[in-house]
C-alpha positions as CSV (number, residue, x, y, z in Angstrom):
1,M,116.1,97.7,120.8
2,S,113.1,99.9,120.5
3,T,109.6,100.0,119.1
4,D,109.7,103.3,117.3
5,F,109.7,101.9,113.7
6,P,106.5,101.2,111.8
7,E,106.6,97.5,111.9
8,S,107.1,97.4,115.7
9,A,104.0,99.3,116.6
10,P,101.5,97.1,118.6
11,A,98.6,95.6,116.8
12,T,95.1,96.9,117.5
13,A,91.9,95.1,117.6
14,R,89.1,96.4,115.4
15,A,90.6,99.9,115.0
16,R,88.0,102.5,114.2
17,T,88.7,105.4,111.8
18,T,87.3,108.7,113.0
19,P,86.0,111.2,110.4
20,A,89.0,113.4,111.3
21,T,91.5,110.7,110.3
22,R,92.6,110.7,106.7
23,P,95.0,108.2,105.2
24,A,96.9,110.3,102.7
25,P,98.4,109.2,99.4
26,D,102.1,109.0,99.1
27,C,103.6,112.0,97.4
28,A,106.6,112.3,95.2
29,D,110.0,112.7,96.8
30,D,111.2,115.3,94.3
31,G,113.5,117.8,95.9
32,P,113.4,121.5,95.3
33,E,114.6,122.8,92.0
34,D,117.9,124.7,92.0
35,G,117.5,128.0,93.8
36,A,114.1,127.1,95.3
37,A,113.4,127.3,99.0
38,L,113.3,123.9,100.8
39,P,109.7,123.0,101.3
40,L,109.8,122.7,105.1
41,T,111.9,125.9,105.7
42,G,110.7,127.5,108.9
43,F,108.7,124.6,110.2
44,T,109.5,123.0,113.6
45,I,108.5,119.3,113.9
46,G,108.4,117.2,117.1
47,I,109.8,113.7,117.0
48,T,108.8,111.1,119.6
49,A,110.7,108.2,118.2
50,A,113.8,106.6,119.8
51,R,114.8,104.0,117.3
52,R,115.9,105.5,114.0
53,S,115.1,109.0,115.3
54,E,118.3,110.4,113.8
55,E,117.4,109.0,110.4
56,F,113.9,110.3,110.5
57,G,115.2,113.7,111.7
58,A,117.6,113.8,108.8
59,L,114.8,113.2,106.3
60,L,113.0,116.3,107.7
61,T,116.0,118.6,108.1
62,R,117.1,117.8,104.6
63,R,113.8,119.3,103.5
64,G,114.5,122.4,105.6
65,A,112.7,121.7,108.9
66,E,113.9,122.2,112.4
67,V,113.3,119.2,114.7
68,M,112.7,118.9,118.4
69,S,113.4,115.3,119.4
70,A,112.2,113.7,122.7
71,P,112.2,109.9,122.8
72,T,109.2,109.0,124.9
73,I,109.8,105.3,125.5
74,M,112.6,103.0,126.6
75,I,112.6,99.2,126.0
76,V,113.3,96.5,128.6
77,P,115.8,94.1,127.0
78,L,114.4,90.7,126.1
79,A,117.1,88.7,127.7
80,D,116.3,90.3,131.1
81,D,112.6,89.5,130.9
82,S,111.8,86.5,133.1
83,A,108.1,86.7,132.0
84,L,109.1,85.9,128.4
85,A,111.4,83.1,129.6
86,E,108.5,81.5,131.4
87,V,106.0,81.6,128.5
88,T,108.7,80.3,126.2
89,E,109.1,77.2,128.4
90,E,105.3,76.8,128.4
91,I,105.1,77.0,124.6
92,I,107.9,74.4,124.2
93,A,106.1,72.1,126.6
94,D,102.7,72.5,125.0
95,P,102.7,74.2,121.6
96,P,99.6,76.4,120.8
97,E,97.4,75.5,117.8
98,L,97.8,79.1,116.6
99,M,100.6,81.7,116.9
100,V,100.0,85.3,115.9
101,A,103.2,87.3,115.3
102,T,102.6,91.0,115.3
103,T,106.1,92.5,114.7
104,G,109.3,91.4,113.0
105,I,111.5,93.1,115.6
106,G,109.7,91.4,118.4
107,F,109.7,87.9,116.8
108,R,113.4,88.1,116.0
109,G,114.2,89.4,119.4
110,W,112.3,86.5,121.0
111,V,114.3,83.9,119.0
112,E,117.6,85.7,119.9
113,A,116.6,85.7,123.6
114,A,115.8,82.0,123.4
115,E,119.2,81.4,122.0
116,G,120.7,83.1,125.0
117,W,118.6,80.9,127.3
118,G,119.7,77.8,125.3
119,N,116.3,76.8,124.2
120,A,115.9,78.3,120.7
121,E,115.9,74.9,119.1
122,G,113.0,73.8,121.3
123,L,111.1,77.0,120.7
124,L,111.4,76.8,116.9
125,A,110.4,73.1,116.9
126,A,107.3,74.0,118.9
127,L,106.3,76.9,116.7
128,G,106.9,74.6,113.7
129,R,104.0,72.5,115.0
130,S,101.7,75.6,115.2
131,R,99.8,77.5,112.6
132,L,101.7,80.8,112.2
133,I,99.8,84.0,111.4
134,A,101.9,87.1,110.5
135,R,100.3,90.6,110.9
136,G,102.5,92.2,108.2
137,P,105.6,91.7,105.9
138,K,108.1,92.4,108.7
139,A,106.7,89.7,110.9
140,K,106.5,87.4,107.9
141,G,110.1,88.0,107.1
142,A,111.2,87.3,110.7
143,I,109.2,84.0,110.7
144,R,110.9,82.9,107.4
145,A,114.3,84.0,108.6
146,A,113.8,81.6,111.6
147,G,113.3,78.8,109.1
148,L,109.5,78.7,109.6
149,T,106.6,79.3,107.3
150,E,103.6,81.5,107.9
151,E,100.1,80.2,107.0
152,W,98.6,83.6,106.2
153,S,99.3,87.3,106.4
154,P,96.9,90.2,105.6
155,D,97.8,92.7,102.8
156,S,96.5,95.5,105.1
157,E,99.1,94.8,107.8
158,S,96.1,95.3,110.2
159,S,95.6,93.2,113.3
160,S,91.9,93.9,113.0
161,E,91.9,91.9,109.8
162,V,93.8,89.1,111.6
163,L,91.2,89.1,114.3
164,D,88.3,89.0,111.8
165,K,89.9,86.0,110.1
166,L,90.4,84.1,113.4
167,L,86.8,84.9,114.5
168,D,85.4,83.8,111.1
169,E,87.3,80.5,111.5
170,G,86.1,80.1,115.0
171,V,88.5,79.9,118.0
172,D,86.3,78.3,120.6
173,G,88.3,75.8,122.5
174,R,91.5,76.6,120.6
175,R,94.8,77.6,122.3
176,V,96.1,80.8,120.7
177,A,99.4,82.5,121.4
178,V,99.6,86.2,120.7
179,Q,102.8,88.2,120.5
180,L,102.5,91.3,122.7
181,H,104.8,94.2,123.5
182,G,104.7,97.4,125.3
183,A,102.8,98.0,128.5
184,T,99.2,97.8,129.5
185,T,97.9,101.3,129.5
186,E,94.5,102.9,129.0
187,W,95.7,104.1,125.6
188,E,97.1,100.9,124.1
189,P,94.6,98.7,122.3
190,L,96.4,95.4,122.0
191,P,95.0,93.8,125.2
192,D,91.6,94.1,123.5
193,F,92.8,91.7,120.8
194,C,93.3,89.0,123.5
195,D,90.0,89.9,125.2
196,V,88.0,89.5,122.0
197,L,89.6,86.1,121.4
198,R,88.9,85.0,125.0
199,A,85.3,86.2,124.7
200,A,85.0,83.9,121.6
201,G,86.1,80.9,123.6
202,A,89.8,80.8,122.9
203,E,92.5,79.9,125.5
204,V,94.8,82.9,125.0
205,L,98.5,82.7,125.8
206,P,100.0,86.2,125.7
207,V,103.7,86.4,124.7
208,P,105.3,89.6,126.1
209,V,108.3,89.8,123.8
210,Y,109.4,93.1,125.2
211,R,108.1,95.8,127.5
212,W,108.4,99.5,127.3
213,Q,108.4,102.2,129.9
214,V,108.3,106.0,129.8
215,H,111.8,107.2,128.8
216,P,113.8,108.3,131.9
217,D,114.7,111.6,130.4
218,V,111.4,113.1,131.2
219,A,112.8,116.7,131.0
220,R,112.9,116.4,127.3
221,I,109.4,114.9,127.2
222,D,108.1,117.7,129.4
223,K,109.6,120.3,127.0
224,L,108.0,118.6,124.1
225,I,104.6,118.6,125.8
226,A,105.0,122.3,126.7
227,A,106.0,123.1,123.1
228,V,102.8,121.4,121.8
229,I,100.6,123.2,124.2
230,R,102.2,126.6,123.3
231,S,101.9,125.8,119.6
232,D,105.6,126.2,119.2
233,L,105.6,123.2,117.0
234,D,104.1,123.0,113.5
235,A,103.5,119.3,113.8
236,I,104.2,116.3,116.1
237,T,105.1,112.9,114.7
238,F,104.6,109.3,116.0
239,T,106.0,106.1,114.7
240,S,104.5,103.6,117.2
241,A,101.5,103.4,119.5
242,P,103.6,103.0,122.6
243,A,105.2,106.4,121.8
244,V,101.8,107.9,121.9
245,A,100.8,106.1,125.1
246,A,104.1,107.2,126.8
247,L,103.5,110.8,125.9
248,F,99.9,110.6,127.2
249,T,101.1,108.9,130.4
250,R,103.6,111.7,131.1
251,A,101.1,114.4,130.2
252,K,98.5,112.9,132.6
253,E,101.2,112.8,135.4
254,L,101.8,116.5,134.8
255,G,98.1,117.3,134.8
256,K,98.4,118.5,131.2
257,M,96.5,115.8,129.3
258,A,93.5,118.1,128.4
259,A,95.8,120.9,127.2
260,L,97.9,118.6,125.2
261,T,95.0,116.9,123.3
262,H,93.3,120.3,122.8
263,A,96.5,121.6,121.1
264,M,96.7,118.5,118.9
265,R,93.1,118.9,117.9
266,T,93.3,122.6,117.1
267,S,96.8,123.8,116.2
268,V,99.5,121.1,116.1
269,P,98.6,118.3,113.7
270,A,99.6,114.7,114.6
271,F,101.3,112.8,111.8
272,C,101.5,109.0,112.3
273,V,103.4,106.3,110.4
274,G,100.2,104.3,110.0
275,S,96.7,103.5,111.3
276,V,97.9,101.3,114.2
277,T,100.0,104.1,115.6
278,A,97.1,106.5,115.1
279,G,94.8,104.3,117.3
280,P,95.5,105.8,120.7
281,L,95.2,109.4,119.3
282,E,91.9,108.7,117.6
283,A,90.6,107.3,120.9
284,Q,91.2,110.8,122.3
285,Q,89.5,112.4,119.3
286,V,92.8,113.8,118.1
287,P,92.8,114.1,114.2
288,T,95.6,112.1,112.6
289,I,97.0,111.9,109.1
290,Y,99.2,109.1,107.8
291,P,100.5,107.6,104.5
292,H,99.2,104.5,102.8
293,R,102.6,102.9,103.0
294,Y,103.6,102.6,106.6
295,R,107.3,103.6,106.2
296,L,109.4,106.5,107.5
297,G,110.2,107.8,104.0
298,A,106.5,107.9,103.1
299,L,105.8,109.7,106.3
300,A,108.5,112.3,105.6
301,R,107.1,112.9,102.1
302,L,103.6,113.3,103.5
303,I,104.7,115.9,106.0
304,T,106.6,117.7,103.2
305,E,103.4,117.9,101.2
306,E,100.9,118.6,104.0
307,L,102.6,121.2,106.2
308,P,103.1,123.9,103.6
309,R,99.5,123.4,102.5
310,R,98.2,123.9,106.1
311,S,100.4,126.9,106.8
312,H,98.8,130.0,108.2
313,R,99.3,132.5,105.3
314,L,98.3,136.1,105.3
315,R,98.8,139.2,103.1
316,V,99.9,141.9,105.6
317,H,100.5,145.4,104.3
318,G,101.6,144.1,100.9
319,H,103.8,141.3,102.3
320,D,103.2,137.6,101.9
321,T,103.3,136.3,105.5
322,A,103.3,132.7,106.7
323,I,103.3,132.1,110.5
324,R,105.1,129.0,111.7
325,G,105.5,127.6,115.2
326,Q,108.7,129.4,116.1
327,S,109.3,131.7,113.1
328,V,107.6,133.6,110.3
329,M,108.2,133.8,106.6
330,V,107.9,137.3,105.1
331,D,108.1,137.5,101.3
332,G,109.9,134.2,101.2
333,N,112.5,135.2,103.9
334,L,112.7,133.3,107.1
335,L,112.6,135.6,110.2
336,E,113.6,134.1,113.6
337,L,111.6,136.0,116.2
338,S,112.0,136.0,119.9
339,A,109.5,134.0,122.0
340,T,107.8,137.2,123.1
341,S,107.5,138.5,119.5
342,M,106.1,135.1,118.3
343,T,103.5,135.1,121.1
344,L,102.4,138.6,120.2
345,L,102.2,137.8,116.5
346,K,100.2,134.7,117.0
347,T,97.8,136.5,119.2
348,L,97.2,139.2,116.6
349,A,96.8,136.5,113.9
350,V,94.1,134.5,115.7
351,T,91.5,136.7,114.0
352,P,93.5,138.6,111.4
353,G,92.7,142.2,111.2
354,R,90.7,142.4,114.4
355,V,91.8,144.8,117.0
356,V,93.4,143.2,120.1
357,S,93.4,145.3,123.2
358,R,96.6,146.1,125.1
359,T,95.2,144.3,128.1
360,D,94.6,141.1,126.1
361,L,98.0,141.3,124.6
362,L,99.6,141.8,128.0
363,A,97.9,138.7,129.3
364,G,99.7,136.6,126.7
365,L,103.2,138.0,127.4
366,P,105.7,136.3,129.7
367,G,105.9,137.5,133.2
368,D,103.2,139.0,135.4
369,S,103.5,142.7,134.6
370,S,100.3,144.8,134.9
371,D,101.9,147.7,133.0
372,T,100.6,148.0,129.4
373,H,103.7,149.9,128.5
374,A,105.3,146.4,128.2
375,V,103.0,145.8,125.3
376,E,104.2,149.0,123.5
377,V,107.8,147.8,123.9
378,A,107.0,144.3,122.7
379,V,105.1,145.7,119.7
380,A,108.0,148.0,118.8
381,R,110.4,145.0,118.9
382,L,108.0,143.0,116.7
383,R,107.7,145.7,114.2
384,A,111.5,146.0,114.0
385,A,111.9,142.2,113.6
386,L,109.3,142.1,110.8
387,G,111.1,144.8,108.8
388,D,108.0,146.9,108.0
389,P,106.5,148.7,111.0
390,K,103.3,149.3,109.1
391,M,102.5,145.5,109.3
392,I,101.3,146.2,112.9
393,Q,98.8,149.0,113.0
394,T,98.0,151.0,116.1
395,V,94.3,151.7,116.7
396,V,94.2,154.7,119.0
397,K,92.7,154.0,122.4
398,R,91.9,150.4,121.4
399,G,95.0,148.4,120.8
400,Y,96.7,146.9,117.8
401,R,95.9,144.8,114.7
402,L,97.6,143.1,111.8
403,A,97.3,145.3,108.8
404,V,95.9,142.6,106.6
405,D,95.1,143.7,103.0
406,L,91.6,142.3,103.1
407,E,89.4,143.9,105.7
408,Y,88.3,141.6,108.4
409,D,84.6,141.0,108.1
410,G,84.0,140.8,111.9
411,E,85.7,144.1,112.7
412,D,83.7,146.1,115.3
413,E,82.3,149.3,114.0
């Protein structure tokens, strides 16, 4: 069981949309015409999901992308969670007036766990005496599958709308059970939901239907973080808020939180399955983009539309050139460059046409050599890989530049 599918992302209280956040329209899922290049050819996309990661990866690779997958969370099984067993007994003994179900997978798992404990009948009877609020269609479906009926569910699938409704009704003196999941971190907003209800006078009974922790395979997470910081990825994707929180937790442990968020603000766009997932990113001022329909297919279609549009495209010595995270397209042909060549090309492309000194180029190359001859060797290899040596121009006694067809306005005289 995992939380990496849209409906299982934790609810957020009064989520704010930053100016950088843009819910994007769903785009058509038309594939390329016969003979046309796949739309994501050359792009490398990071995947943080655990549940359904193979399915999501297939949606992207089918469109031509390379994927780098590193599940960031691992779920603690419900049946092993004594905290959930205790709160289940409490609800059976004294049913709450209101019950807020936030995810379908969590609600179903709760009922299944209760069956294992032998008290599912008592739990369903207790919930049948409560007013049931479902955050979205998946939670609604799980409630109905259990033989219960929800009183209300917002069309927006937003927990902020649920919170607004409860506050408008008034919760002072009421006993409200709220389905939780995940872990309490500085990046996860769900505890705020409960805090707001408590501040309004409610007696809140948190229901921890499952808990997550950072995935034990931290080596893969570390590689993903490094790839984002180096801009080796063209995008990174998230399908739940816990996946974001886990990535941030690990980055903070490594002392790389600032570098990670800087990269996501400037060079590696963050694609999310929906606004709830985007919440922890927005709190760190990381721009996000997500589809109107919170589904994996819609997210894959959105990426297919947006990434080519955001691609770094140049006209270099008569060649159409598009620089990707780990490759470059030249005149429609995908060229796989070495890590050193990619670093060199990206450095030259930061300000296309401007001369970059050998010393500055050397600083970006791997190793700690102080010999600028290493730059000459690297440039020669890059020229050979690009196929046209004239794409990289030597400026005598100054350095090298990309031979862009339009003169760079800021070129020093």
